[in-house]
C-alpha positions as CSV (number, residue, x, y, z in Angstrom):
1,M,-7.0,2.6,-50.2
2,L,-8.0,1.6,-46.7
3,R,-5.4,4.1,-45.3
4,R,-7.5,6.8,-47.1
5,L,-10.8,5.3,-45.8
6,V,-9.4,5.6,-42.2
7,Y,-8.5,9.1,-42.7
8,Q,-11.8,10.1,-44.4
9,T,-13.5,8.4,-41.3
10,F,-12.0,10.5,-39.0
11,R,-12.5,13.7,-41.2
12,A,-16.1,13.1,-41.3
13,F,-16.2,13.1,-37.5
14,D,-13.7,15.9,-37.1
15,A,-16.2,19.0,-36.8
16,S,-18.4,17.2,-34.3
17,I,-15.4,16.0,-32.1
18,T,-13.9,19.3,-32.0
19,N,-17.1,21.4,-31.3
20,R,-18.9,18.9,-29.1
21,A,-16.7,16.5,-27.5
22,L,-13.9,18.9,-26.5
23,S,-16.1,21.6,-25.1
24,L,-18.1,19.3,-23.1
25,S,-15.2,17.5,-21.7
26,S,-13.7,20.8,-20.7
27,Q,-16.7,21.4,-18.5
28,V,-16.6,18.1,-17.1
29,L,-12.9,18.5,-16.2
30,T,-13.7,21.9,-14.3
31,K,-16.0,20.1,-12.3
32,D,-14.7,16.5,-11.8
33,L,-10.7,16.9,-11.9
34,Q,-9.6,20.4,-10.8
35,L,-9.0,19.6,-7.2
36,P,-6.4,21.1,-4.8
37,F,-3.1,19.4,-4.6
38,A,-2.2,17.6,-1.5
39,T,1.0,18.9,0.3
40,S,4.0,16.9,0.8
41,N,6.8,17.1,3.6
42,T,9.5,15.9,1.2
43,S,12.4,18.6,1.0
44,T,12.5,20.6,-2.2
45,T,16.2,20.0,-2.3
46,T,15.7,16.2,-2.6
47,P,16.9,15.1,-6.2
48,I,14.2,14.2,-8.6
49,H,15.3,10.6,-9.1
50,A,15.6,10.0,-5.3
51,Q,12.1,11.0,-4.6
52,T,10.7,9.3,-7.6
53,E,12.4,6.0,-6.5
54,S,11.2,6.2,-3.0
55,Y,7.6,6.4,-4.2
56,L,8.2,3.6,-6.7
57,N,9.4,1.5,-3.9
58,L,6.3,2.2,-1.9
59,L,4.3,1.1,-4.7
60,K,6.1,-2.2,-4.7
61,N,5.5,-3.0,-1.2
62,A,1.9,-1.4,-1.3
63,T,-0.9,-4.1,0.3
64,D,-3.7,-1.7,-0.1
65,A,-5.0,0.4,-2.9
66,K,-5.6,3.1,-0.7
67,E,-2.0,3.6,0.1
68,V,-1.3,4.4,-3.5
69,L,-3.5,7.6,-3.2
70,E,-2.8,8.3,0.3
71,F,1.1,8.4,0.0
72,L,1.0,10.0,-3.8
73,P,3.5,12.8,-3.4
74,T,2.8,16.4,-4.8
75,L,3.2,15.8,-8.5
76,D,5.6,18.8,-9.0
77,K,7.6,18.5,-12.3
78,R,10.5,20.0,-10.5
79,K,10.7,17.2,-8.0
80,L,9.5,14.2,-9.8
81,D,9.7,12.2,-13.0
82,R,6.0,12.8,-13.3
83,Q,5.4,10.5,-16.2
84,T,7.0,7.5,-14.2
85,V,5.2,8.2,-11.2
86,T,1.6,8.7,-12.6
87,L,1.8,5.7,-14.9
88,N,3.2,3.4,-12.1
89,A,0.7,4.8,-9.6
90,L,-2.1,4.2,-11.9
91,K,-1.1,0.6,-12.8
92,T,-0.4,-0.4,-9.2
93,L,-3.8,1.0,-8.0
94,F,-5.5,-1.0,-10.8
95,E,-3.7,-4.1,-10.1
96,L,-4.3,-4.0,-6.2
97,H,-8.1,-3.3,-6.9
98,K,-8.4,-6.2,-9.3
99,L,-6.7,-8.6,-6.8
100,G,-9.1,-7.4,-4.1
101,K,-6.4,-5.9,-2.1
102,T,-8.2,-2.8,-1.3
103,S,-10.4,-1.0,1.5
104,I,-11.9,1.3,-0.8
105,Q,-14.5,0.6,-3.5
106,R,-14.2,1.8,-7.2
107,Q,-16.6,4.6,-6.9
108,D,-14.6,5.9,-3.9
109,V,-11.4,5.7,-6.0
110,L,-13.1,7.9,-8.5
111,N,-14.1,10.4,-6.0
112,H,-10.9,10.5,-4.1
113,P,-9.2,14.0,-4.5
114,R,-5.8,12.2,-4.9
115,F,-7.2,10.4,-7.8
116,A,-8.4,13.6,-9.5
117,E,-4.8,15.2,-9.1
118,L,-3.2,11.8,-10.8
119,C,-5.7,12.2,-13.5
120,K,-5.1,15.9,-14.0
121,V,-1.2,15.4,-14.3
122,L,-1.7,12.2,-16.3
123,K,-3.4,14.4,-18.8
124,Y,-0.4,16.6,-19.4
125,E,2.1,13.6,-19.4
126,A,0.2,11.3,-21.7
127,R,1.7,12.9,-24.8
128,G,4.7,11.2,-24.0
129,F,3.5,7.7,-23.6
130,V,4.0,5.1,-26.1
131,M,1.1,3.1,-27.6
132,N,1.1,0.4,-25.0
133,D,0.9,3.0,-22.3
134,V,-1.9,4.9,-23.9
135,T,-4.2,1.6,-24.2
136,E,-3.3,0.5,-20.7
137,S,-4.3,4.0,-19.3
138,L,-7.4,4.0,-21.3
139,K,-8.4,0.4,-19.8
140,I,-7.6,1.5,-16.2
141,L,-9.6,4.8,-16.3
142,T,-12.6,3.0,-18.0
143,Y,-12.5,0.5,-15.3
144,F,-12.6,3.0,-12.5
145,G,-15.7,4.6,-14.3
146,V,-13.9,7.8,-15.7
147,R,-16.4,9.2,-18.1
148,S,-15.6,9.0,-21.8
149,N,-16.4,12.7,-22.4
150,S,-14.1,14.0,-19.7
151,E,-11.0,15.9,-20.7
152,I,-8.5,13.1,-19.8
153,M,-10.4,10.4,-21.8
154,T,-10.7,12.8,-24.7
155,V,-7.0,13.4,-24.8
156,F,-6.2,9.7,-24.6
157,L,-8.6,9.2,-27.4
158,Q,-7.3,12.0,-29.6
159,L,-3.7,10.5,-29.2
160,L,-5.2,7.1,-30.3
161,R,-6.7,9.1,-33.4
162,H,-3.4,10.9,-34.3
163,Q,-1.2,7.7,-34.0
164,I,-3.6,5.2,-35.4
165,N,-1.0,4.0,-37.9
166,D,1.3,2.8,-34.9
167,I,-1.7,0.6,-33.5
168,N,-0.8,-3.2,-33.9
169,L,-3.2,-6.1,-34.4
170,D,-3.2,-7.0,-30.5
171,Q,-3.9,-3.4,-29.7
172,I,-6.6,-3.3,-32.2
173,V,-8.5,-6.1,-30.5
174,F,-7.9,-4.7,-27.0
175,L,-9.0,-1.2,-27.9
176,D,-12.2,-2.5,-29.4
177,F,-13.0,-4.3,-26.1
178,I,-12.4,-0.9,-24.3
179,L,-14.3,1.4,-26.7
180,K,-17.4,-0.9,-26.2
181,K,-17.4,-0.2,-22.5
182,M,-17.3,3.6,-23.1
183,D,-20.3,5.9,-23.6
184,R,-21.0,6.9,-27.1
185,S,-19.5,9.9,-28.6
186,P,-18.3,11.1,-32.0
187,L,-14.6,10.5,-31.2
188,V,-15.4,6.8,-29.7
189,E,-17.5,6.0,-32.8
190,A,-14.9,7.1,-35.2
191,L,-12.4,4.9,-33.6
192,Q,-14.7,2.0,-33.6
193,L,-15.2,2.4,-37.4
194,A,-11.6,3.0,-37.9
195,L,-10.3,-0.2,-36.2
196,P,-11.9,-3.0,-38.5
197,M,-10.3,-1.1,-41.4
198,L,-7.0,-0.7,-39.8
199,L,-7.1,-4.5,-39.1
200,Q,-7.8,-5.3,-42.7
201,I,-4.9,-3.4,-43.7
202,Q,-2.5,-5.2,-41.3
203,I,-3.7,-8.6,-41.2
204,S,-2.1,-9.8,-44.3
205,Y,1.5,-9.0,-43.3
206,K,1.3,-8.6,-39.3
207,M,-0.6,-11.6,-38.3
208,D,1.5,-14.0,-36.6
209,H,0.4,-17.5,-37.6
210,E,2.5,-19.4,-34.9
211,N,0.9,-17.1,-32.1
212,V,-2.2,-19.2,-31.1
213,Q,-3.5,-16.5,-28.6
214,Q,-3.4,-13.7,-31.1
215,L,-5.3,-15.9,-33.7
216,V,-7.9,-16.6,-31.1
217,E,-8.4,-13.0,-30.2
218,L,-8.4,-12.1,-33.9
219,I,-11.2,-14.5,-34.8
220,G,-13.3,-13.2,-31.9
221,F,-12.7,-9.6,-33.5
222,V,-13.7,-10.4,-36.9
223,S,-16.7,-12.4,-35.9
224,Q,-18.2,-9.2,-34.5
225,H,-17.2,-6.7,-37.3
226,R,-17.8,-6.2,-41.1
227,V,-14.6,-7.3,-42.6
228,S,-13.8,-8.8,-45.9
229,D,-14.2,-12.5,-46.5
230,R,-10.4,-12.8,-47.5
231,C,-9.8,-11.3,-43.8
232,V,-11.8,-13.9,-42.1
233,T,-10.5,-16.8,-44.2
234,N,-6.9,-15.7,-43.3
235,V,-7.8,-16.2,-39.6
236,V,-9.8,-19.0,-39.9
237,S,-7.2,-20.8,-42.0
238,A,-4.6,-20.2,-39.7
239,L,-6.4,-21.5,-36.5
240,T,-7.5,-24.5,-38.5
241,L,-3.8,-25.3,-39.2
242,H,-3.3,-25.8,-35.4
243,G,-5.7,-28.6,-35.2
244,T,-6.7,-29.6,-31.7
245,S,-3.4,-28.0,-30.0
246,L,-5.5,-25.1,-28.5
247,T,-6.1,-25.0,-24.8
248,G,-9.6,-25.5,-23.3
249,I,-10.0,-21.7,-22.8
250,Q,-8.7,-20.9,-26.2
251,A,-11.1,-23.5,-28.0
252,A,-14.1,-22.0,-25.9
253,D,-13.3,-18.8,-27.1
254,V,-13.0,-19.9,-30.7
255,L,-16.5,-21.5,-30.4
256,K,-18.1,-18.4,-29.1
257,A,-16.7,-16.4,-32.1
258,L,-17.9,-19.3,-34.6
259,T,-21.4,-19.0,-33.3
260,N,-21.5,-15.3,-34.4
261,F,-20.9,-16.2,-38.1
262,N,-24.0,-16.6,-40.2
263,N,-22.3,-18.1,-43.0
264,M,-20.4,-21.5,-42.2
265,E,-18.2,-22.4,-45.1
266,P,-16.4,-25.8,-45.2
267,L,-13.2,-24.2,-43.8
268,H,-15.4,-23.0,-40.7
269,V,-16.8,-26.3,-40.1
270,K,-13.4,-27.8,-40.1
271,L,-12.5,-25.5,-37.5
272,L,-15.6,-26.0,-35.4
273,N,-14.8,-29.7,-35.6
274,N,-11.3,-29.3,-34.2
275,V,-12.8,-27.0,-31.5
276,Y,-15.3,-29.6,-30.4
277,E,-12.7,-32.3,-30.3
278,T,-10.5,-30.0,-28.3
279,L,-13.3,-29.2,-25.7
280,I,-14.3,-32.8,-25.5
281,E,-10.9,-33.7,-24.3
282,K,-10.2,-30.5,-22.4
283,I,-13.4,-29.7,-21.0
284,D,-12.2,-29.6,-17.2
285,E,-9.9,-26.9,-18.1
286,I,-12.9,-24.5,-18.2
287,N,-15.4,-23.5,-15.7
288,F,-19.1,-24.1,-15.4
289,K,-19.8,-20.5,-16.2
290,T,-18.2,-20.8,-19.6
291,I,-19.7,-24.2,-20.4
292,D,-23.1,-22.8,-19.7
293,F,-22.4,-19.7,-21.8
294,L,-21.3,-21.8,-24.7
295,M,-24.2,-24.0,-24.6
296,K,-26.5,-20.8,-24.6
297,K,-24.8,-19.6,-27.9
298,I,-25.2,-23.0,-29.6
299,V,-28.9,-23.4,-28.5
300,E,-29.5,-19.8,-30.0
301,K,-28.5,-21.2,-33.3
302,N,-31.2,-22.6,-35.5
303,L,-29.8,-26.1,-35.5
304,D,-32.0,-27.1,-38.5
305,K,-30.2,-24.3,-40.5
306,Y,-26.9,-24.8,-38.8
307,P,-26.7,-28.5,-38.0
308,M,-22.9,-28.5,-37.9
309,F,-23.3,-27.1,-34.3
310,Y,-24.8,-30.0,-33.0
311,N,-22.2,-32.4,-31.6
312,D,-23.6,-35.2,-29.4
313,V,-20.4,-36.1,-27.7
314,Y,-19.7,-32.7,-26.8
315,F,-23.4,-32.1,-25.5
316,K,-22.9,-35.2,-23.3
317,R,-19.7,-34.1,-21.9
318,S,-21.1,-30.8,-21.0
319,A,-24.1,-32.2,-19.2
320,Q,-21.9,-34.8,-17.6
321,F,-19.5,-32.0,-16.3
322,V,-22.5,-30.5,-14.4
323,V,-23.1,-34.1,-12.6
324,N,-19.2,-35.0,-12.1
325,H,-18.6,-31.6,-10.5
326,D,-21.7,-31.6,-8.3
327,M,-22.6,-28.0,-9.4
328,G,-26.0,-28.1,-7.3
329,I,-29.7,-27.8,-8.3
330,M,-29.6,-24.2,-9.4
331,N,-26.7,-24.4,-11.7
332,A,-28.0,-28.0,-12.9
333,L,-31.3,-26.2,-13.8
334,Y,-29.5,-23.3,-15.4
335,F,-27.9,-25.6,-17.8
336,Q,-31.0,-27.9,-18.2
337,K,-33.0,-24.9,-19.5
338,K,-30.6,-24.8,-22.5
339,L,-31.2,-28.5,-23.2
340,N,-34.9,-28.0,-22.8
341,K,-35.0,-25.5,-25.7
342,I,-33.7,-28.2,-28.2
343,A,-35.3,-31.3,-26.4
344,Y,-31.7,-32.8,-25.6
345,L,-31.9,-35.6,-23.3
346,H,-29.2,-36.4,-20.8
347,I,-30.5,-39.1,-18.3
348,P,-27.7,-38.7,-16.0
349,L,-28.4,-35.1,-15.5
350,L,-32.0,-35.7,-14.8
351,D,-31.0,-38.4,-12.2
352,Y,-28.8,-35.6,-10.6
353,I,-31.8,-33.2,-10.6
354,D,-33.9,-36.1,-9.2
355,S,-31.4,-36.6,-6.4
356,Q,-31.7,-32.8,-5.5
357,A,-35.5,-33.1,-5.0
358,D,-35.4,-31.9,-1.5
359,N,-34.0,-28.6,-2.5
360,L,-36.9,-27.7,-4.9
361,S,-38.1,-25.3,-2.0
362,I,-35.3,-22.9,-3.0
363,V,-36.0,-23.0,-6.8
364,P,-37.8,-19.9,-8.3
365,N,-40.9,-20.5,-10.5
366,S,-38.7,-20.5,-13.6
367,G,-36.7,-23.4,-12.2
368,I,-39.9,-25.4,-11.5
369,I,-41.1,-24.9,-15.1
370,A,-37.6,-26.2,-16.1
371,V,-37.7,-29.1,-13.9
372,V,-41.2,-30.0,-15.4
373,A,-40.2,-29.5,-19.0
374,A,-37.1,-31.6,-18.8
375,F,-39.0,-34.8,-17.3
376,S,-41.7,-34.2,-19.8
377,N,-39.6,-34.0,-22.8
378,A,-37.7,-37.2,-21.7
379,D,-40.9,-39.0,-20.6
380,Y,-38.9,-40.1,-17.8
381,R,-39.7,-41.4,-14.3
382,P,-36.4,-41.8,-12.3
383,S,-36.1,-44.1,-9.3
384,N,-36.8,-41.4,-6.9
385,W,-39.9,-40.3,-9.0
386,E,-42.5,-40.4,-6.2
387,V,-40.5,-38.2,-4.1
388,L,-39.9,-35.8,-7.0
389,K,-43.4,-35.9,-8.0
390,S,-44.5,-34.8,-4.6
391,E,-42.1,-32.1,-4.4
392,I,-43.2,-30.8,-7.9
393,T,-46.9,-31.1,-7.0
394,R,-46.2,-29.1,-3.9
395,H,-44.5,-26.3,-5.9
396,S,-46.4,-26.6,-8.9
397,F,-49.0,-23.7,-8.4
398,I,-47.6,-20.5,-10.2
399,E,-49.8,-17.5,-10.5
400,N,-47.7,-15.4,-12.9
401,P,-49.6,-15.0,-16.0
402,A,-46.6,-14.2,-18.2
403,I,-45.5,-17.9,-17.8
404,P,-46.2,-20.3,-20.8
405,W,-49.0,-21.6,-18.8
406,I,-50.7,-23.8,-21.5
407,R,-47.6,-25.7,-22.3
408,Y,-46.8,-25.9,-18.6
409,N,-49.9,-27.4,-17.7
410,L,-49.5,-29.9,-20.7
411,E,-46.2,-30.9,-19.3
412,L,-47.5,-31.3,-15.9
413,L,-50.4,-33.7,-17.1
414,S,-47.8,-35.5,-19.3
415,L,-46.1,-36.4,-15.9
416,G,-49.5,-37.5,-14.3
417,I,-49.4,-34.4,-12.1
418,Y,-53.0,-33.0,-12.0
419,N,-53.3,-29.5,-10.3
420,K,-57.0,-28.6,-10.5
421,Q,-56.5,-25.2,-8.8
422,L,-53.7,-24.4,-11.5
423,L,-56.0,-25.2,-14.3
424,E,-58.9,-23.4,-13.1
425,Q,-57.0,-20.4,-12.6
426,Y,-56.0,-20.2,-16.2
427,L,-59.1,-21.6,-17.8
428,E,-61.6,-19.1,-16.0
429,P,-63.1,-17.4,-19.0
430,L,-61.9,-13.9,-18.4
431,A,-58.3,-15.1,-17.4
432,L,-58.4,-17.1,-20.8
433,E,-59.7,-14.1,-22.8
434,R,-56.7,-12.1,-21.4
435,S,-54.2,-14.5,-22.1
436,M,-55.3,-15.3,-25.8
437,H,-55.3,-11.5,-26.8
438,R,-51.9,-12.2,-28.6
439,N,-54.0,-14.1,-31.1
440,T,-51.0,-16.4,-32.0
441,V,-51.2,-19.8,-33.9
442,V,-49.4,-21.7,-31.1
443,D,-51.8,-20.6,-28.3
444,Y,-54.7,-22.0,-30.2
445,L,-53.2,-25.2,-31.2
446,Q,-51.9,-25.8,-27.5
447,L,-55.2,-24.8,-26.0
448,L,-57.0,-27.2,-28.2
449,E,-54.4,-29.8,-27.1
450,L,-55.1,-29.0,-23.4
451,S,-58.9,-29.1,-23.8
452,R,-59.0,-32.6,-25.2
453,T,-56.3,-33.9,-22.8
454,L,-58.5,-33.0,-19.9
455,Q,-61.7,-34.4,-21.6
456,L,-60.4,-37.7,-22.6
457,L,-57.6,-38.4,-20.0
458,F,-58.7,-36.6,-17.0
459,P,-62.4,-37.1,-16.5
460,E,-62.2,-36.1,-12.9
461,Y,-61.7,-32.4,-14.2
462,D,-64.9,-30.6,-13.7
463,G,-63.7,-26.9,-14.0
464,P,-64.1,-24.5,-16.8
465,L,-63.1,-25.6,-20.4
466,P,-62.0,-23.3,-23.4
467,E,-65.1,-22.0,-25.3
468,K,-66.2,-23.7,-28.5
469,R,-64.7,-20.7,-30.6
470,Y,-61.2,-21.5,-29.5
471,I,-61.4,-25.1,-30.3
472,E,-63.1,-24.4,-33.7
473,K,-60.2,-22.0,-34.5
474,G,-57.6,-24.5,-33.5
475,T,-59.2,-27.4,-35.7
476,V,-59.4,-25.0,-38.7
477,L,-55.7,-24.2,-38.2
478,L,-54.9,-28.0,-38.0
479,L,-56.7,-28.5,-41.3
480,Q,-54.8,-26.1,-43.1
481,N,-51.8,-28.4,-42.9
482,N,-52.3,-30.3,-46.4
483,E,-49.0,-32.1,-46.0
484,L,-49.7,-35.8,-46.1
485,P,-46.5,-37.5,-47.3
486,L,-47.7,-41.0,-46.1
487,Q,-50.9,-41.0,-48.2
488,K,-49.7,-42.1,-51.4
489,P,-47.5,-44.8,-50.1
490,L,-50.4,-46.1,-47.8
491,E,-52.6,-46.1,-50.8
492,M,-50.0,-48.2,-52.8
493,I,-49.8,-50.7,-50.1
494,F,-53.7,-51.1,-49.3
495,G,-55.6,-50.7,-52.3
496,G,-55.6,-47.3,-54.1
497,E,-58.0,-44.4,-53.7
498,G,-60.5,-44.7,-51.0
499,S,-58.4,-47.0,-48.9
500,V,-56.8,-44.1,-46.9
501,L,-59.1,-41.4,-45.4
502,P,-57.0,-38.2,-44.9
503,Q,-57.6,-35.5,-42.1
504,V,-60.3,-37.1,-40.2
505,T,-61.7,-35.0,-37.4
506,S,-62.9,-35.9,-33.9
507,D,-65.5,-34.1,-31.7
508,Y,-62.5,-33.1,-29.4
509,G,-60.7,-31.2,-32.1
510,H,-58.3,-34.0,-33.4
511,V,-57.2,-33.9,-37.1
512,L,-56.0,-37.1,-37.8
513,D,-53.5,-37.7,-40.7
514,H,-54.5,-41.1,-42.3
515,V,-57.3,-43.4,-41.2
516,L,-57.4,-46.9,-42.3
517,V,-60.4,-49.2,-41.7
518,F,-60.2,-53.1,-41.8
519,D,-62.7,-55.8,-41.4
520,R,-62.6,-58.7,-39.0
521,E,-60.3,-60.7,-41.3
522,G,-57.9,-57.7,-41.6
523,R,-59.0,-56.6,-45.0
524,I,-59.1,-53.1,-45.9
525,V,-62.5,-51.7,-46.3
526,K,-62.6,-48.8,-48.8
527,Q,-64.6,-45.7,-47.5
528,P,-66.8,-43.6,-49.8
529,I,-65.3,-40.5,-51.3
530,L,-66.9,-37.8,-49.0
531,F,-66.3,-34.8,-51.4
532,D,-67.0,-34.0,-55.1
533,D,-63.8,-32.1,-55.6
534,E,-60.9,-30.6,-53.6
535,E,-62.5,-27.3,-53.3
536,Q,-65.4,-28.9,-51.6
537,Q,-63.7,-31.5,-49.4
538,Q,-65.3,-32.6,-46.3
539,A,-63.4,-34.4,-43.6
540,A,-64.8,-37.5,-42.1
541,R,-65.6,-37.8,-38.4
542,I,-63.9,-40.6,-36.6
543,E,-66.8,-41.1,-34.4
544,D,-68.9,-42.1,-37.3
545,I,-66.3,-44.5,-38.7
546,I,-65.9,-46.1,-35.2
547,S,-69.7,-46.8,-34.8
548,R,-69.6,-49.1,-37.7
549,G,-67.8,-51.7,-35.4
550,Q,-64.8,-52.1,-37.6
551,R,-61.2,-52.0,-36.8
552,V,-59.6,-48.7,-37.2
553,V,-55.9,-47.6,-37.6
554,V,-54.8,-44.0,-37.5
555,V,-51.4,-43.6,-39.0
556,L,-49.7,-40.3,-37.9
557,C,-46.9,-38.6,-39.6
558,L,-44.9,-36.9,-36.7
559,P,-42.2,-34.2,-37.4
560,K,-39.0,-34.4,-35.7
561,S,-40.0,-31.6,-33.0
562,Y,-42.3,-34.4,-31.4
563,Y,-39.1,-36.3,-30.5
564,A,-36.1,-35.8,-28.4
565,L,-33.2,-34.3,-30.4
566,N,-30.8,-37.2,-29.6
567,V,-32.8,-40.2,-29.4
568,N,-35.9,-41.6,-31.3
569,R,-38.1,-41.1,-28.1
570,L,-41.5,-39.2,-28.3
571,R,-41.6,-36.2,-25.8
572,G,-43.9,-36.7,-23.0
573,R,-46.7,-34.1,-24.3
574,F,-47.0,-36.0,-27.6
575,A,-46.8,-39.4,-26.3
576,M,-49.9,-37.8,-24.3
577,F,-51.3,-36.7,-27.5
578,I,-51.2,-40.3,-29.0
579,R,-53.0,-41.5,-25.8
580,T,-55.9,-39.1,-26.4
581,I,-56.4,-40.5,-29.9
582,E,-56.4,-44.1,-28.5
583,A,-58.9,-43.1,-25.9
584,L,-61.2,-42.5,-28.9
585,G,-61.1,-46.3,-29.4
586,V,-58.6,-46.7,-32.2
587,S,-55.2,-48.0,-32.8
588,V,-52.3,-45.5,-33.6
589,V,-49.2,-46.1,-35.5
590,P,-46.7,-43.0,-35.0
591,V,-44.3,-42.7,-37.8
592,P,-41.1,-40.5,-37.3
593,Y,-41.2,-38.8,-40.6
594,Q,-37.5,-38.1,-40.6
595,M,-36.8,-41.7,-39.8
596,W,-39.1,-42.8,-42.6
597,S,-37.6,-40.5,-45.2
598,N,-34.1,-41.7,-44.2
599,L,-35.1,-45.3,-45.2
600,P,-33.9,-46.6,-48.4
601,E,-36.4,-46.3,-51.1
602,A,-37.0,-50.1,-51.2
603,E,-37.7,-50.2,-47.5
604,R,-40.3,-47.7,-46.9
605,L,-43.3,-49.4,-48.2
606,P,-42.6,-52.7,-46.4
607,Y,-41.9,-50.6,-43.1
608,L,-45.3,-49.0,-43.2
609,E,-47.1,-52.2,-44.1
610,R,-45.3,-54.1,-41.3
611,E,-46.3,-51.3,-38.6
612,V,-50.0,-51.2,-39.5
613,R,-50.3,-55.1,-39.8
614,A,-48.8,-55.3,-36.4
615,K,-51.3,-53.2,-35.1
616,I,-54.2,-55.0,-36.7
617,N,-52.7,-58.2,-35.2
618,C,-52.8,-56.6,-31.8
619,M,-56.5,-55.7,-32.1
620,Q,-57.5,-59.5,-32.7
């Protein structure tokens, strides 16, 4: 059936290939490849094999790609074994150029008259090539920039089309890589559609289970194409059986492939664990560029949806690689940006960045933002902090309105870096109006956070503040969050309905999850119900409660996004958020919801009561 599908695929593209690709490529050939042949002083009486052998010897000893073209003999079939000469000339030209043994650039090769002659003859000789030579020639021509709609490329693509059943698994993977580099055309698209179908035909009986490199390449292919689940399982199973015997480079390639899968079955997870174990042991076999790319692929996955991709030991090893190999400030920040996205903390890497403080002058704006985010997420002050803080302060003014300026200012403030000029620039009414035109929830919530931070923790700020309409909208958005998982447990501990006031507001735009009021002896003071029914609920104001002179404890249920990914440590911004609540004159009990929900049922209520009582005792 699949063989018939492959045939039908080409039939569907046949008319457009014939009428469009070939006619266009003929025009291209006339313009690009029909160039005069060079003359040769070789005697016409020289035997064919002697002249061929002479040129092949020259190719063996060539030290510059330019020599391959300049000493190319006249490609006369009466004098040369043209197939041998053209193919070896093409391969040698490519190898020397890839090794950097060349005095001419790729574009110069493409425009060289002898290269055009070589391509023209290659076109006629290609029909005698075996499949390996066809794929190799396609690779080289693509490398030198020969257009996919030229006649020579069309000839090679047509050869692939007609010999499609002769292509093996390794060639399928290789050709897919080459076709992706070509301009789109009906013939290229037809081949791209046919290759996955051809692979599914062959994989069950041609896959070499002992050939690890082939398996690595196959998983890369199936991760990027729509193939049957059975096909994927065959490859994943074969690789899993090799355990941790892969090289570091092979393990890196498999990890790249696994990040492309949307469905992670148990067998996939087993392979992923093997790969992580291999990389942890053999990370020095791969380079920084690969490690950085792998981390990029990992953080692009939603780790809430794909928690199997989080491996703390591997993350530490990757971050430590940057430190151990002294990768420099720029590479350290490239990598740190990935960690910032998931709030992963690695203190040795932060210390390394700190040690490079004198180099911040060469760091672009995005790098300064990354440094600020890194230390704010960690809420960390290294031993060299005053020097680093001074350097950050000196380079903190960024005028680009496209940056996430609200979050950036919050993170600066969380580090104690107060830049009035920067704040005034973005909070100027017209500038603020322009930046808020996106009308996104996160902008309103962060702007509300910035406004109350400035008013409560930085009273020296006397510049513009957001208008009341921004604050009111941010507060309304906060009040829409009606999930209060700690309310019932707190009521069970402290006396039932009326003992806990939910969603209490402040004049600065806070919406406080749970508020408890105690008298001087530490007894709960029940509050009057401030609403008739749920439809007419009115939020209490914390200022009204504080004015009665009683002890007030605010219990916050904090999501895991408020904490670092790998340690139970509040990120700087959210530690500063708690300080703004404490500045109102109340005590705060922050409860990490993930930690609380993971406690055994019997320990949850005692934990809450213990934390609240500890705060009350501190207030005496």
